[in-house]
N, C-alpha and C positions, 0 to 999 in steps of 0.2 A: 398515420403515426401509431394508431392502436394496433394495427396489424403487424407493423415492424416490431413493436414492443413485445407482443405475444409470440412472435416467431423466434425471439431470442431464447437461447438455452436457459434453463432454470437458474443456475448459479450466477451467470452473467446478469440476468434480469434482477435477481435479488440484490446483487452488489451495486448495480446501477441505481436501483430504487433507494436503497439505504444511503448511498452517497448523495443523491439529489435531495432526499428528505432531510438528512443531517445538515448538509451545507445550506440548504434553503431555510431550515429552522434557525440556523445561526444568522443568516442574512436578514431574516425578518425579526431577529432579536427575541425569538421564542425560547431559545436555548443559548446559553453562553458557551463559547469555545473553551472557557476555563473549566467547565464541568465535563469536557470530553477528552482532553489530552491525557496521555499516559503518564501517570505519576506512580512510580513504584511504591512509595511509602503509603499512599492512599489505597492502593490495591492490596498490598501484602501485610503491612504492619498495623492495620486497624484490626484489633482483636474482637471488637464487638461486631456482631453480624449486621446490626442496623447501620453502622457507619462504614462498613467495607464497601468500596466502590469498584466492584468487579467489572462493571460495564466499560470502564476505561480501557480494558484489554481489547475491546472491539471497536469502540466509537472513534478512537484515534485513526482508524483505517478508513473511516467513512467521511471525514471532514477534509475538504480540499481548499480551504481558504475562502476568500471572497468570490462572489459570482462575477465572472468576467471572462476575458479571452483565455486566460490561463486555466480556469475551471473547465471551459469548453474543450480545450485541448486535452486535458486530463480525462474527461469523460469520453472523448473520441478514442484515445488510446486504450482506455479501460475497456470500452465496449468492443472495439475492433479486435484486440489481441486476446482478451478474455474469451470472446466468442470463438475466434479462430482456434484457440487451444481446446476449448470445450467441444467444439464440433469436429475437430481434426484429431489431434493426438489423444484426446481423452473421450472420444465418442463412445457412448455406452458405459463409461467408467466415471460416473459423477462422483462417487465416493473417493476415487483416486485423485480427481481434480480438486476436490475440497481438501483432501489430505495435503496436496501440494501447496494450496493456498495457506493452509494452517502452518505448514513447515516454513513457508516464506514469511508469514506473519511472526512466527516464533523467532526466526532468524533475525528479523529486523527489530524485534522487541528485546532480544538478548543484549545487544550493546547498550540499549536504553536502560536496562535493569542494572547493569554493572557500571554505569557512568559516574558512580559516586553518589547517587541520590539516596542510597540506603546506607545507614551508618555502619553496619557490619561490613558491607562491601568496601566502603572507603578505607576502613582500617586494615582489612586483609589484603586488598588489591591495590592499595595506594601507589606503591612504586611501579607496578605494571601499568596502572592507568596513566601515570605521568609519562611513561615511555610511549604509550599508545594513544595519547590524548587526541591526536588528529582523527583517529579512527572511531572514537567514542563520542564525538560531538554530533549527536543525532537530533534532528528536529523533533518536537513533541508530537507532531501529527505525521503519521507514516503511510497515508493513503497513496501518496506519490511514489513512495518506495515500493509498495506492493504492486502498483500498476506498472512501474518500471521493471520489476521482477518478471511480470508476465511477458513484457516485450522481450526481455532477455531470453526467457525460456522458449518463446516462440521462435526467436531468431536462431537459437541453437538447434532446435528441432527441424528447422527448415533451412539448412545450410546452403543449399544450392539455389534458393530463390534470389533472383536479381531484383534490386530495388533502385528507385531514383529519388533523389532528394531535391524537390522543387525544380526538377528538370535540369539541374545544374551538373550533377555528377551521378554516376551509377556505382553501386556497391552491392555486396551480397548480404543477405539477411543477418548473419551473425554480427555484422558491424552496425546494425541499426541502433542499438543502445548507445554506442559511442558517437554516432552521428547526432543523435538527439541530445546527448550530453554536451557536445560541442556547440550545438545550436542554442542550447539554453544558456 
């Protein structure tokens, strides 16, 4: 197990470790999930440096709910596709891989920041938010979204790879996110 862990590329290993530690800390009730979720007001609108909760920008990507079968599936997909991307498409380009993850994180946080949690956003974007409300209903923890983004990117970069779902049917890699979405 130790050898497998240290053979993982750096970013994959750090993300896996942070996810297990964060989710495990919540399962052991050492940390409350309420102190980890992304809250735009607590991150941005607290003007005193002592009360500004910047960690929420990151910790919401490391919490995957309670430890169970769902958590194990998320860790499997996170390790598998994060590792395949880091060792394949981004081999020797760790900074590019981190930039892609940061872009994905920023893209998933964007709708969360404009979902009406900030008073100025609610006033200026109110009509738009009403029209787009199905698209702005984002869960407070976005680890699943980031892991799913890596599955999507891997699938798009490996278009000709044929896959099988539980031995029932075959499909090409770009359809993997849609198959997983249908399965969930």
